[in-house]
C-alpha positions, -999 to +999 in steps of 0.1 A: -159+625-120-132+609-098-157+577-094-159+575-128-124+574-135-113+557-109-137+522-124-104+523-152-077+532-127-087+529-092-103+563-073-074+565-047-045+566-074-067+592-095-069+613-066-033+610-054-025+616-090-050+644-096-036+669-064-001+658-081-007+673-111-025+703-099+000+709-074+029+707-102+007+730-124+005+757-097+042+754-085+051+757-119+040+789-125+063+806-100+091+788-111+115+799-139+108+785-170+131+758-184+151+760-150+161+726-143+136+723-114+107+734-138+118+710-162+114+682-136+079+691-130+071+695-163+089+659-169+064+642-139+034+660-154+039+648-182+045+611-173+008+610-155-004+628-176+007+598-202-011+573-177-048+589-189-049+602-222-075+626-218-070+648-189-098+667-197-116+648-162-086+666-144-091+696-152-133+698-148-121+686-115-099+713-108-124+738-123-151+724-099-128+730-066-117+763-076-149+773-076-156+755-042-128+784-029-150+808-048-177+805-027-159+789+006-128+797+004-116+787+043-121+755+043-104+714+043-123+709+011-101+681+001-096+666+032-126+661+036-132+645+001-103+624+014-115+614+044-152+609+032-140+590-003-112+571+013-113+573+052-077+584+051-047+564+052-045+535+084-008+530+076+002+567+082-022+571+111-044+594+094-078+610+105-078+648+088-086+671+121-123+687+113-125+719+105-144+734+130-118+719+157-093+737+136-112+770+137-111+766+174-078+758+178-068+791+157-092+812+178-072+797+209-040+792+198-035+823+178-054+848+205-059+884+183-042+885+153-023+919+150-010+939+115+024+925+122+045+893+110+036+863+122+046+828+116+029+796+119+040+759+114+019+723+106+042+697+114+019+671+103-004+693+079-030+667+062-051+690+036-038+722+056-075+727+077-054+745+110-036+768+083-064+778+063-082+786+099-052+801+108-057+827+076-097+828+086-088+838+117-069+866+104-094+872+077-123+877+101-102+903+124-094+928+095-062+914+089-047+911+052-031+869+064-016+867+029+004+897+039+010+896+077+012+854+082+038+828+068+025+796+071+049+765+071+037+730+065+045+696+067+037+660+059+048+623+058+021+617+029+030+634-005-005+639-012-009+655+017+018+678+007-001+685-026-037+685-010-021+716+013-003+727-015-033+731-034-055+748-007-031+773+010-023+784-028-060+791-041-071+812-009-031+831-014-014+822+017+023+827+015+031+792+025+060+767+025+050+732+025+071+702+028+071+663+025 
């Protein structure tokens, strides 16, 4: 789907726009309807939508991603797609951490998860692999990461912010993701 849309608009632009629209749609579901923030997000979403006319392919890509997360919730699916298709952003020095490495870092950095409130921060979050791995580490230890883990993520690239936000939202993680 991405490649087909990319024939007209360029695949990286389509990917960025899709992630932006998906993140806007998720965030506006938890923003008071009619508020200034909600209106600003809706206007941004609509501006992107007008570029494409038919956004059914975007809905299809979103549905595919949700299905992938249903089958395998703990992975950096968007990061893998981005690195395989685009190879990262050389200008920003992007090279996303492989998820297997993120799992090792989470296991050694967190140690034994405990059922008390904890925070984690990734100041160069990319697609969110390290934070997703932290959630998985808690989950595998039988601790509800959705209750006991609060995540903070930052990145210079708006695309990474959107990718991380989407993925953490799809696994129900409590997170603040900023640019």
